[in-house]
Every structure is written in structure tokens, then in C-alpha cells.
C-alpha positions in Angstrom: -21.8 11.9 3.8 -19.5 10.9 0.9 -15.8 10.7 1.5 -13.9 12.3 -1.3 -10.7 10.7 -2.4 -7.8 12.8 -3.5 -7.3 12.5 -7.2 -4.3 10.2 -8.1 -1.4 11.9 -9.7 0.1 10.1 -12.7 3.8 10.2 -13.7 5.5 9.3 -17.0 8.3 6.8 -16.9 11.2 9.3 -16.4 9.3 11.2 -13.6 8.3 7.9 -11.9 11.9 6.7 -12.0 13.1 9.9 -10.4 10.5 9.6 -7.7 11.8 6.1 -6.8 15.4 6.9 -7.3 15.7 4.6 -10.3 16.3 5.3 -14.0 13.5 5.3 -16.5 15.3 2.4 -18.2 15.1 0.3 -15.0 11.3 0.9 -14.9 11.1 -0.2 -18.5 12.9 -3.4 -17.7 10.6 -4.0 -14.7 7.6 -3.6 -17.1 9.2 -6.2 -19.5 9.7 -8.8 -16.8 6.6 -8.0 -14.8 8.5 -7.3 -11.6 7.7 -3.6 -11.3 4.9 -1.4 -10.1 1.5 -1.3 -11.7 1.2 1.0 -14.7 -1.4 2.2 -17.1 -1.3 2.8 -20.9 -3.3 5.9 -21.9 -3.2 6.8 -25.5 -0.1 4.7 -26.1 1.7 6.4 -23.2 2.8 4.6 -20.1 1.9 6.3 -16.8 2.3 5.3 -13.2 -0.1 6.3 -10.4 1.8 7.8 -7.5 0.0 5.5 -5.1 1.0 2.4 -7.1 4.7 3.5 -7.1 4.6 4.0 -3.3 2.8 0.7 -2.7 5.4 -1.2 -4.8 8.3 0.5 -3.0 6.6 -0.3 0.3 6.9 -4.1 -0.5 10.6 -3.7 0.1 10.2 -2.3 3.6 12.3 -4.0 6.3 13.1 -3.4 9.9 16.4 -5.1 9.9 18.8 -7.1 7.7 17.5 -10.3 9.2 13.8 -9.5 8.6 12.5 -12.7 6.9 9.5 -10.9 5.4 11.3 -7.8 4.1 12.8 -7.1 0.7 10.1 -8.5 -1.6 10.8 -6.1 -4.4 12.6 -8.1 -7.1 15.3 -7.0 -9.4 14.5 -6.1 -13.0 15.4 -9.4 -14.6 13.8 -12.5 -16.0 13.0 -15.2 -13.4 12.6 -18.9 -13.8 9.1 -19.4 -12.4 10.0 -22.8 -10.8 13.0 -21.4 -9.0 10.9 -18.5 -7.8 8.3 -20.8 -6.4 10.9 -22.5 -4.2 12.1 -19.2 -2.8 8.6 -17.8 -1.9 
């Protein structure tokens, strides 16, 4: 028996931002710096799979403010790779 997978829903940047509680501009910055969720380009348009948005957001899941493994979603800005390597 073959298990059928529910089709993935794709959102454009403004919709994806609303889904995450972010602005579309913030997602654009994340794309520029490589700090955001996975995206696809289809016919020159950027789309995000709903599952990728949720997986990215889940990277920031924490159980407390002292959780050493929580909060791995980075801000939308350029990072010095050497400095990042020391903090990971």
C-alpha cells in the first residue's frame, strides 16, 4: 500500500511573512543573508512551502529562557562566518 503525502501548499513572500508574523521585507532580507527558510523560484517568483516555513520557525523552539539548545533562528542580517563559528 502506498502512503499518499498531502500536497505542499506554497505561499508568496507577503503571505509567508503573514503566516510567520513577519513582514515580507524581513523574509527578503533573510533570503539575501541566507538566514531564512528554504524557498523556491518558480518562473521568477519566490514561493515558500508551508512545511519549510514551519520547520524553520521550529528551529527557534525553546522550553525556557535558559534553554541552551533553543533559539537557533538567526536575525536577518549579515554574519561574520568566523564569529558565527565560535558561537555555534
